[in-house]
LUMTOR-49575 format. One record per residue (C-alpha): residue in one letter; x, y, z. Coordinates in steps of 0.001 Angstrom, whole numbers, padded with zeros to 6 digits, always signed. Example, Ala and Ser with C-alpha at 12.3 -4.5 7.8 and 13.67 -1.06 7.14 Angstrom:
2
A+012300-004500+007800/S+013670-001060+007140/
//
This chain:
452
X+163340+012121+086003/X+160640+011579+088423/X+160488+015380+089566/X+160563+016264+086095/X+157443+014379+085111/X+155816+015362+088702/X+156194+019144+087810/X+155059+018906+084398/X+152068+016826+085224/X+150566+019866+087183/X+148937+021113+083713/X+146955+024125+083892/X+146918+025521+080469/X+148001+023679+077422/X+149231+025260+074221/X+149618+023166+071408/X+150988+025097+068305/X+150329+022146+065493/X+153380+021722+062393/X+153968+019146+060421/X+155323+015872+061709/X+159125+015763+060474/X+158160+012392+058776/X+155412+014063+056540/X+156450+015735+053830/X+156134+019577+053313/X+152749+020889+052266/X+152403+022059+048665/X+150452+024747+049190/X+150003+027332+052351/X+147324+029383+053477/X+147874+033460+053115/X+146783+036195+055099/X+146622+039927+054662/X+148347+040138+058254/X+149890+037285+060643/X+147251+037677+063278/X+144446+037544+060477/X+141463+035123+061409/X+140357+034423+058224/X+142708+033489+055032/X+142461+034843+051714/X+143524+032353+049962/X+146023+029470+049640/X+149169+029689+047304/X+151989+027500+045440/X+154691+027434+048480/X+157183+027095+045758/X+155283+030410+044587/X+155204+031814+047757/X+158883+031518+048194/X+159825+032889+044884/X+158211+036263+045450/X+159223+036515+049470/X+160140+040337+050120/X+161094+038829+054177/X+160605+036887+057094/X+159594+038196+060512/X+158813+036919+063791/X+155627+037386+064958/X+155417+037452+068748/X+151838+037067+070594/X+151509+037422+074345/X+149424+035422+077029/X+148707+037977+079178/X+146275+038564+082693/X+144812+041493+083261/X+143420+043290+087342/X+140768+040777+087474/X+142425+037743+086857/X+141145+037331+082890/X+143956+035816+080836/X+144148+034734+077001/X+146324+035678+074074/X+146636+038502+071540/X+149187+039747+069033/X+151848+041809+070829/X+150679+044286+067810/X+147713+045262+069389/X+149677+046120+072692/X+151474+049237+074199/X+154979+048334+075412/X+157073+050394+077881/X+158919+051392+074969/X+155657+053287+073388/X+156934+055446+076230/X+160419+055713+076030/X+162858+058270+074143/X+166442+056386+074720/X+166610+052421+075001/X+169492+049848+075714/X+170165+047812+072770/X+171638+044707+073178/X+175165+043655+071338/X+174305+041569+068399/X+171251+042684+067516/X+170612+042562+063872/X+169897+046560+062210/X+168180+046737+059004/X+168233+049909+056641/X+164194+049739+056351/X+161462+047863+056820/X+161102+046644+053637/X+164366+045099+052681/X+166440+042501+054312/X+169469+044873+053894/X+171480+044252+057683/X+173762+046630+058551/X+176857+045569+059641/X+178972+048905+060080/X+178716+049695+063527/X+179925+047787+066493/X+177457+047566+069136/X+178508+047501+072610/X+176412+045883+075334/X+173850+048019+076539/X+174086+051192+074469/X+172205+054084+074794/X+170067+054634+071462/X+167522+057198+070778/X+164470+055832+070347/X+162230+057173+067460/X+159363+055238+066404/X+157738+052223+067704/X+155802+050018+064968/X+154594+046661+065250/X+157173+044336+066856/X+159779+046604+065354/X+161426+050359+066597/X+163234+053074+064690/X+166514+054058+066382/X+169245+056784+065896/X+172548+055765+066330/X+174916+058838+065992/X+174125+060000+062575/X+172374+056851+061256/X+168493+055765+061528/X+168009+051996+061499/X+165219+049679+062493/X+165445+046731+064865/X+163101+044520+066715/X+161616+045533+070006/X+162945+042364+072018/X+166289+043727+071285/X+165752+046820+073330/X+164954+047787+076572/X+163657+051251+078584/X+166206+053516+080048/X+164966+053746+084142/X+166166+057521+083966/X+164151+058569+080908/X+161499+060553+081465/X+160270+059453+077697/X+157162+060402+076029/X+153663+060890+076802/X+151091+059339+074941/X+147810+060907+073659/X+144854+058885+075008/X+142415+060587+072706/X+142126+063208+069716/X+142361+066741+070494/X+144181+070137+069932/X+147445+071221+071120/X+146807+074424+072445/X+148919+077753+072284/X+148170+078228+075857/X+147441+076574+079231/X+143653+077446+079058/X+140562+075976+077378/X+139724+078953+074711/X+143612+079238+073490/X+144320+078874+070249/X+144688+075488+067976/X+148397+075053+066619/X+147390+071786+064991/X+145384+068477+065364/X+146817+065674+066948/X+145740+062351+066770/X+145167+059191+069551/X+148432+057206+070052/X+150688+060256+068934/X+153591+060616+071443/X+154311+064061+072983/X+157369+065150+074622/X+157057+066349+077672/X+158694+070085+078665/X+157107+071149+081669/X+153629+070478+083920/X+151454+073313+084534/X+148427+071568+086092/X+146136+070735+084961/X+148259+070753+081459/X+151506+069907+080127/X+153666+071932+077731/X+154768+069579+074908/X+156794+069551+071739/X+155635+067500+068899/X+155688+067948+065177/X+158513+071034+065978/X+156059+072307+067442/X+155166+073468+071443/X+151994+074029+072972/X+149706+072456+075836/X+147468+069625+076179/X+145254+068704+079443/X+147419+066498+081659/X+144443+064275+082569/X+144172+063020+078501/X+147655+061589+078558/X+149298+058402+079932/X+152723+058450+080823/X+155846+056690+081858/X+154943+057094+085587/X+151223+055897+085101/X+152830+052541+083766/X+155463+052603+086068/X+155726+049992+089287/X+158585+052201+091583/X+160195+055729+090967/X+162961+056509+092632/X+163076+060241+094512/X+164374+062217+097419/X+162462+059854+099284/X+163957+056953+098061/X+162390+053964+095914/X+158609+054339+096264/X+155394+052980+094806/X+154963+055165+091372/X+152387+058040+091422/X+151495+060455+088472/X+151348+063391+091529/X+155038+063104+091630/X+154672+064359+087861/X+157051+067923+087512/X+158748+066932+090696/X+162563+065075+090712/X+162158+061923+089627/X+165872+060031+089218/X+164846+056695+087873/X+161305+055555+086958/X+161385+051497+087121/X+158880+049876+084697/X+158055+046502+084737/X+159544+044657+081332/X+156735+042230+081468/X+153716+045613+081354/X+151475+045643+078620/X+148830+047826+078018/X+146012+048373+075928/X+145665+051703+073428/X+142505+053334+072662/X+141127+050042+071175/X+139590+046814+072413/X+141716+044072+072519/X+140790+040443+071705/X+142020+037709+074355/X+142102+034508+072098/X+142145+030610+073560/X+145469+029697+071819/X+147465+032357+070012/X+146085+032124+066324/X+143210+034403+065122/X+141545+031622+064506/X+141053+030081+067727/X+138165+030922+070339/X+137758+034225+071472/X+137450+034231+075155/X+137273+037554+076323/X+137559+041449+075543/X+139789+043982+077464/X+139035+047724+077125/X+141153+050760+076076/X+143521+051957+078190/X+144020+049198+080751/X+147409+047677+082183/X+148021+044138+081643/X+150299+041698+082959/X+152365+039581+080472/X+152788+036014+081570/X+153893+034054+078522/X+155068+034823+074881/X+155667+033073+071869/X+157022+033963+068284/X+156232+032604+065146/X+158086+032670+062180/X+155973+034271+058893/X+156797+035307+055310/X+155603+038411+053428/X+155028+037642+049411/X+154198+039680+047431/X+151794+038087+044635/X+150087+039832+041598/X+146793+040449+041702/X+146826+039875+045408/X+149661+042301+046563/X+151289+041876+049870/X+150545+038242+051731/X+151506+036523+054709/X+151672+033226+055047/X+153224+030989+058377/X+156412+029155+057753/X+156692+025828+058825/X+157928+024863+062087/X+160674+022323+062571/X+159029+020751+065902/X+156279+020944+067479/X+156395+023308+070244/X+154149+022483+073872/X+154386+025461+076196/X+152509+024893+079513/X+151847+026817+082768/X+152951+024277+085532/X+152241+024576+089598/X+155908+023753+091152/X+155247+022279+094668/X+157186+023359+097359/X+159760+020114+097710/X+160462+020202+093846/X+161869+023961+093800/X+165967+023539+094052/X+165990+027746+094743/X+163819+030558+094222/X+164179+034244+094370/X+162185+037399+093981/X+162995+040119+091794/X+163742+043097+094344/X+161939+045631+092064/X+159165+044063+090524/X+158637+042278+094178/X+155575+039874+092292/X+158292+038567+089639/X+159740+035586+091153/X+162140+032998+089395/X+162595+029260+090419/X+164984+026722+089186/X+163644+022975+089645/X+165113+020734+086494/X+164421+024064+084537/X+163847+027479+085093/X+160579+028980+085668/X+159027+032495+086301/X+155936+033092+087859/X+154184+036638+088320/X+151336+035307+090863/X+153609+032907+092744/X+151167+030196+091651/X+151609+029074+088055/X+154775+029452+086773/X+156008+029732+082838/X+159173+027524+081677/X+161851+029884+080425/X+163658+027977+077178/X+167101+027029+077019/X+167161+025479+080829/X+165675+022566+080576/X+166751+019878+083010/X+169118+021746+084777/X+169270+023817+087515/X+171445+026849+086846/X+173130+029671+089162/X+170832+032602+088856/X+170178+035691+090510/X+168989+039418+090476/X+170579+042373+090280/X+169503+045297+092810/X+168116+047258+089711/X+166203+044513+088887/X+168121+042722+085829/X+168303+038836+086004/X+171037+036668+085693/X+171581+032992+084593/X+174792+031440+084557/X+176888+033370+081769/X+173504+035082+080132/X+171365+038415+081370/X+167912+039729+081226/X+166431+042972+081466/X+163227+041687+081015/X+161925+039002+084047/X+163695+036192+081741/X+161633+036865+078098/X+164697+037066+076552/X+168598+036387+077227/X+171944+037613+075870/X+175298+036426+076718/X+177050+038922+079062/X+180802+037052+079731/X+183487+037909+077637/X+184889+034330+077966/X+188233+035142+075560/X+189031+037907+078525/X+187849+035918+081633/X+189932+033091+080126/X+193218+035299+079738/X+192272+036219+083153/X+192463+033022+084485/X+196047+031675+082544/X+197932+034628+084239/X+197046+033344+087566/X+198377+030032+086433/X+195263+028192+086004/X+195559+025782+083553/X+191579+024364+082409/X+191790+020716+082024/X+187872+020453+082125/X+184852+022567+081267/X+184252+025534+083210/X+181061+025744+086156/X+179169+028395+086894/X+178901+027527+090655/X+177038+031067+091635/X+176492+034197+090464/X+176100+037414+092804/X+175923+041305+092447/X+177188+043640+094348/X+176644+047513+094716/X+172770+047104+094121/X+173859+047175+090402/X+174238+045152+087658/X+177643+045806+086835/X+179649+044445+089934/X+179124+040634+089387/X+181325+038107+091533/X+181375+034370+089760/X+182393+031347+091901/X+183662+029113+089501/X+184442+025284+089616/X+187624+024456+087147/X+187363+020647+087167/X+189627+019356+090020/X+190575+022375+091425/X+189417+024107+094538/X+186706+026840+093229/X+187995+030299+092682/X+185959+033589+092493/X+186617+036374+089973/X+185129+040086+089625/X+183814+042552+086460/X+183018+045816+087876/X+181876+046189+084086/X+179559+043746+083397/X+181741+040657+081870/X+184354+042652+079829/X+187491+042702+082225/X+187895+040273+084896/X+190290+039497+088125/X+190976+036888+090627/X+189480+037893+094038/X+190042+034665+095734/X+193487+033008+095381/X+193656+029481+094729/X+194485+027134+097304/
//
């Protein structure tokens, strides 16, 4: 308890989201906004009426970001580019909600999603992504998707300009392209790139597009894993490793706020087409209601409790274990009666769900994070279970290992520099610890160390 108090006492940047105390009666009216990140409300409505006219609920995400100069602040994720904007394929996590449209809350339950299933990414809009699975087109929140590192992806257009019929300035205009359009690259013909968009094929200047290589940290070529450089565009690239915590501005400047609300003080502005580092994030629950005379309005749903998010300093003597991401070397995870992430080695973000514990954790060679029985593809922003416990328990039973107490994961290790081959060291109560191995990320298991 003393160590935990010392960790939290090194408070650097406090964030308090004010919410009603449980003992206080729920408010009878709520402020409504045109957007969840509007600074000024358009009015107030009775909460009961808002609930009666509610269309859907949605989680709105704010990101605490930092630029190369060290300027940091909060901004809606809606305002930023994410790695998914550049991807044509992505991994979909099992258990992801799949909606038939953004306008309804109807969930498609006909598909059985496998962990890591690859889907086609059609549209990235606000916090949502439109995907195609077989012959179905559905929507899912961005947080359930992770870019495929082997995907060459899309090029994002940085300014409005024409699609030309040939790689020369005087060639015919085929159509007018808008800022932010996603273009499928076909061939690099420097200083041009041949692309496909809107069922048309043509050319745009290479220096007017932003590519997956531009926002990547490392790429894999014949030379091995090397720093990303756009000079490799058009050459053999076998994998493109984009830091999942990468965020970027688009063609418009982005305001940074002191707290994750547009009514707080503005502390800075980031210019267009800049790379940012995500330090932390907050999800807020909002509802959309359709009110007569005003149209569609957003209002904040009351939280069950007050949320405190803090960046802390972790003195070295309080850190139980620390590990560095082998692909994104500036990202570190540490356990210190809780799990923390740092992108600079000085300030640490507490990761939800591991408070008061020193869980077993490791990075795979491909940068995927494992913590106990959970996996994260984005350096701890989101976690999902990866162990099929019913299969693991059946394996233990076949080896006559009765489970009299709760199983504890003592250590997790990955093999062969990938995130599919995993060895767990399990504590089985009074028994000597054993090791179990999976080659398919938690689906099938075998005991690799006999009981003594």
